[in-house]
N, C-alpha and C positions, 0 to 999 in steps of 0.2 A: 510564529509558527509558515513563515515562506519561509526554510528549509526546504518543505517537504509543499517539495516542485510539481503541479496542475489548477486545471483551471476548469476541468469538467463537471458535469454533477457527481461522480463517486468521489471523489477529489475532495472539493467542498464539504463535499458531507464526512468526509473521514477529520476535513479542516475544524467542521461547527463539536464533533461529540471531544474532538480536539481541545478543542476553547472549557467547553463543559471538566474536564478533566484539568486542566490547566486551574480554573477558579473554583476543586472544589478535592479538600485536598480524602480521594482514597483511592482504595486498590483496583486499575486500571490494567484491563486486559486488550491485549493483540491479539489479534489473527490472523494474518495472513500464511502465503509463502515464500521459500523466501530467498529473501534478495527485494522486496518489495518496498522497503523502505524502513522496520518495524522503529531499528536502533536511532533512526533520524527523525521520526514519528518521538517517545520519548524522548530522551534528550527535547523537543519544540518543547512537548509539554511542560518538565521539567523550570526548562528558562526564561517562562512565560507564570510558572506557580509561587507563592507564597516563598517556594523549598528554593530556588531561583541561587542566592547566593552561598546554598551551602550544597554541600558534594555528591557531583551525578554520578552513580559505581554503577560501571555494567558487567553485569558477567555469565557467558557462556554455558545455561550448565554442557551441552553435547559436547564442551570441548576436554570439558577438564574427565578424566576420570572419576564413575564413583566412587573411590576409598581415599579417594584425596578432599571431593566433595563435603563431608561436613569441617574438617575442620578453613577452606575455602570459605563457609559461613561463619562460619562460628570464634574460625579465632583455634591459634596449640597457645595450651597454659606453659608455665620456662616446664624442658623434665619431662611431657608430659609419655613422649614412648622415647625406646635411644636412638639418637642422630637427633634430637626434634631438638633446636633454639635454647639458649640459657636465655634467653630474653623471653617476653610474651610477642607474638604474634598475632596483630588482627586480624577479624580478617573480614568478611564484604559488610558484615551488616557493621561492625566497630565500623568501617573506613566509610561506608552514610550515613554512617547516625547527622539528626538531622533535617539531611537531603534526602537524595532520593535511591534507591535502588530498581537496579531495573535485571531483572529477569528474563533474559534469552533463551527461548528452545525451554521453557518452562518444563514443558509436554516426560521430557528429558531426564526426567526426576527420578530416580529412583525411590519405590515405595518408601522405605525408611523415612531414610531424610526428608519424603513428603509430610510427616508426623512431622517432625521437629518442625519445618518449617515452620507450621498454619501454626504448631503451637510457641515461635517465635514473633508470630503478627498479633499470635489473641493476644500474650500475657505485654507485647513490647517487651521483652527481655531475652535475650541471649544466654548459655554452657558453654562456653570455650571448651578447643576438646584439654586433656584433663587436669578441669574441676574444679570442682567444689560451691565456687559463686558461681551468685548468679551477677548479670550486667541489665543491666535498662539500657536499650535501645531506640531508639524514632523514628525511625524512618517510613519511607512511601514509597513503593512496592508499582512497578511496574514488570505488568508477566507478559514478555508475548508468545506465541508459537504455533509453528507450522502443522501443525497434528494438530485431526475432534478428536476434542479430552471425552467428548462426549461422551463418543463414542469407545474410545478408552477408558473411563468409568465404568459401560454397561459391563467392559474385557473385566474389570479388572483391577486394572490396570498406570491408574488414576483417585484418589481419594475426593469421594463428590465432599465430601468437605472444606476441601482445600478450596476448591473450582471456585465451591460460591464463597467462597472469601480473596481468593485472585477476579472472581470474573463481581464486581457491585456497578463499570466502567467497560462497557464491552465494547471497541470497534473494528467492526471488519477491513479491512483494507484488499482494498479487487488486486486482483493481478496483475498488468497491464496494457496485456492482450484484450481485457474489456474494459482503459479506456487507454483508445491510443488517441480521445482526442486528444491526451495533451504529449504526446510525441512528439510536435513542439519545440517547446515547451521546457521538458524536460534539455529535450537534444542543448538545447539554448544553455541552457544554466552546467549541464555535465558537462560542454565544452566546456566554459568560461572557469568549471573545475580546474579541464584538464590540462589545458592553454596558459593556466596560471603559474607567474612566475618561471614560464619558458618562451621563446623569445619566434612568438610563432601564431598565428591568426588559427580559432577554428571556427567556422559556416558551414553552416548547411544547407544545401536548395531544395524546393518545396518536390524534386523529382526524388530529391533526398529520403523525404524524411517519405514520403508514400511509398517508396522501395523498402525504407523501414517495418511501416503498416501491413505488408503482404505478409509478415513472418510470427508465427505466438509467441514466442518472448515465454518461453519457457524456464527463464533463470528473471525471472525482468530485468529490473530499472539497472543494477550490476551485472544484469550480463548486458544491456543496452553502452552500458557504457565502458563494457572492455572491448563491445564494438565496433565502438565509440574511436576508440586511445589506437583500435590494431587500421582502420579506415584513414585515422592520420599519421600517424608511421610507417602507411605506404604510395599516402597520396602525395600525386604531384604536381597537384593543383595549390600553394602554396596555401592549404590547407582546409581547401574549398570542400566537401561534398556531393559532387553533386553524385547521381540514381550510380552512376560505372563504378565509382569509391568502397557502396557497400555495398554492393551485386556483391564486391572483389573478397569481400570479409562476412558476410555475410552465409550463419549454418545454410546446410542445405537442405537439411533436416529438420521439420519443423512450419516447412513455410503452408500457407494455405491453402488447400487444394488453390488446383487450377481457371477449375474455374471460377472461381470467387475473383481473381486476378484479372481476368477478362473484359477490357472497357468495353459497356455495352456499343450499340453503332447508334450516331449521337441521331440525332431529326429533325427536320426542319423549326424551327422558332411554332412557326404559324399551322401547321402539325400540329405540334404539341398543344396548343393553345387552341386550334379547333377542336380536337378531339375530350378536352379535359371540360372546355363548353356544353357542345353534345352532352356528357356523361352527364353535367349536372341539368341540362334541359331534361332528361330522361328522370332522375331520382325525386324532380319538385314534379314532373305528368305523376310519378310513382304514388309520391305524398298529398301531391289533391284530386287524384281517384280518374284525372283524367280532366280539372276541368280545372283548367286551360289558363281563365281567370285569375283562380289561387296561387297556380307556378307562375304567371309575371311573378305576382306581386311574396312570394318566396323565394321567389333571381332576384326583387327590387329593378325588377325592368317592366315600359309597358307593353298591355296587354299586343298593340300592334308589332312591337320587336320581337317578340317569340313566335305569331303568324310567317314577320322572316325572318326572322331564324330558323323556324319549319319547314318556311318553300328551304331555305339552302338544302338541309341538309336530305329532306325526300325526294 
C-alpha cells in the first residue's frame, strides 16, 4: 500500500480501510473526487489480496459509449451482429476471471447495464452479447466514483440494489486540499516518478512546498503531478524547485483567499509565554472559585510562587 502516498491522519485512515479490504474478498466502493488516486488504491488492494497473482482489469465506464458498454463488459459471441468478429471476443469479466475488476466512474453507468451488472455479481454468471450460453466468472469488484450515488438513487438514476451490492466496504478518499500535510511526501514521490529514467534530479524546497499549500487543488494529485512536471520543464536551477519556480506554473484561479496566506506577526517568545501563563492562572482561579491554594494545586506550583506571579501581573 506504499503506492498510496501519505502519512496524514486522513491518508492513514484510507490505508487502514484498504488493508481491511485486501484481507477480505468482498466488493469495495472507493469514493473521491477526480484525481485523488482511486485507481492507485484499487491496484494496491489487489496486489496485497489473495487474488494478487490473477489479473487486475480496469475499465473507465465514463470513457466508453453507452452502446458499447455491454460488449465491453460481457464480451461478444462470433457473428453476434454485422461486422462482429468471427471469433469470440472476451469482455472485461472474462479477462478478470479469478482476479479483480476495477469499475472506475461506476456512477456513469446507464440503468439497463446496471441491472445486468447486478445479475452478474449476484449469480457469478455472464451472457456474452449474441450468445445464448451462460459463462461462469469469479471476479472481485472494486468500484469507484466521484459522484454522489445516494443522491442519484433518490433521483432514480442509480439502482439501490446495485449500490448495496457494491458498497460492502466503503473507502472515502479525501481531496488533496484536506490533506495538505502530505504535500511534502507526495512531491518527493511524484518527482521521483517524473525523473525516473531522465538524466535530471528533481527536488523541492520547503518554501516550494509552502507555495503549493496556498492552492486549492481542484484536480487533486493528478494536477499536482502536472504542476511539478511543468515546473521542472521551465526551471533553470537544475531541477531544484523553490517558491518562485512553483508560482510561475501554479494556476492563478483556485488560490486560497489572500487573508489566509498573510503571515501573522511574530511576537517575542517571552511575551507569548507570559500571556499563556497569565491565561492559565486566570483559568485556575475560575476553576477554584478564587481559592488560591486550590488554584496553585491545579497549576502544579506552590502557593508562594502563585502569589509572586499574581503580584507581577497586577
